[in-house]
N, C-alpha and C positions, 0 to 999 in steps of 0.2 A: 388446631392445636399443634404445637411444635414439640419435636423430640430431638435428643442428641443421637448422633450416629457415628460409628467409626468411619472416617472418610479420608481420602487422599487430598492432595492440594488442589485437585481439579473438582472436588466435590463428589467423586465416585465412591460408592460404598465399598469398604474393605472387607475381606473375608474375616470371620471371627473363628477362634478356636478355644475350646476349653476341654479339659478332661471330663467335665460334667456336661452332658448333652443339654441340660436345662439352662446352661449359661452360654451356649454356643450360638449367640445371636448378636448382630452388630449394632443393635439399638436398644433404647429404653423407652418405656411408655411416657406419654405426656405428663402424667402426674409426677413421675420421678424427675423429669426435666423441670417442672414447675417448682418442686421442693428444693432442687439444687439452686435454681435462680433466686429463690427467696432466702437462701442461706440457711435453711433448716436442716439440711443434710450435707454430708460430704461423702462422696463415693471414692472407693479405692479398688485395688485388685489384689489377687494372690496368684502366683504362678501355679502351674500344674504340680510341680514338685512340692511347693508349700502346702497345697491342698491335700496331697496324698500324705505328707508328713502329719498334718493335722488330723486327717482321717484315722491314721494309726494311733496317734498320741491319745486322742479322746477315747478310742476303743480300748486301749491298754490301761489308761489311768482311771477312767470312769466306768468302763463296761458299756459305753453307749456307742453304737455304730452310727455315725452321722451320715446323712445323705451327702453326696459329693458337693452339692450346692452349699449346704451348711458348712462343710469342711473349709470352704473358702473364708467364711466368717471366722471360724475357729483359728485359721492361719493368721488372720489379722490380730486376733487377741494374743496369740502366742508371740507375735513379733512386737506389738506395740502396747500390750496390756500393762506392762510394768511402768510405762510412762504416763498412764492415765490416772488422774487423781479422782478416785471414787470407783463405785461398782460399774461393771460392764454387763449388760444384758444381751444375750444372744438367743434368738429364737431357733430352736432345733426343729426345723420343719422337715417333713419327708422321712423316709426310712432308708437307712444305710444298707440294710441287708440286701436290697435290690441292686446295690452297686458292688458288692463283694466280688462277684465273678468278673466284673469289668475291671476292677482294681487288680485282681490277680492276673488277668490277661495282659494288662498294660505292663505290670511289673515283670512278668515272665518274658515279655518281648524286650524290655528295657527301653521302650520308646513310647511316646505319646501320640504319634501319628499313625 
């Protein structure tokens, strides 16, 4: 089975970074690669800054503390949701309370690395 990886022009795997440890991996599983190749899904990204903004916005507006992984999906909705014709469904997986101290540490440093 084949998978997509972050690679350089020589085919070497590139390092990955995300404010969310669960997304800090340079590849995806073969099932995601297959769904993309079939045209059934489209993958995108959110920056660390966008994910943290979404983390705070959902917490403040809805009283739901999203996991940082989920905050990336919320960031997409915040940026592109108005241009989508119809409802948007986001799965809120995980618990954001486990990420609160990590977010506070990152924001107190003013740095993501």
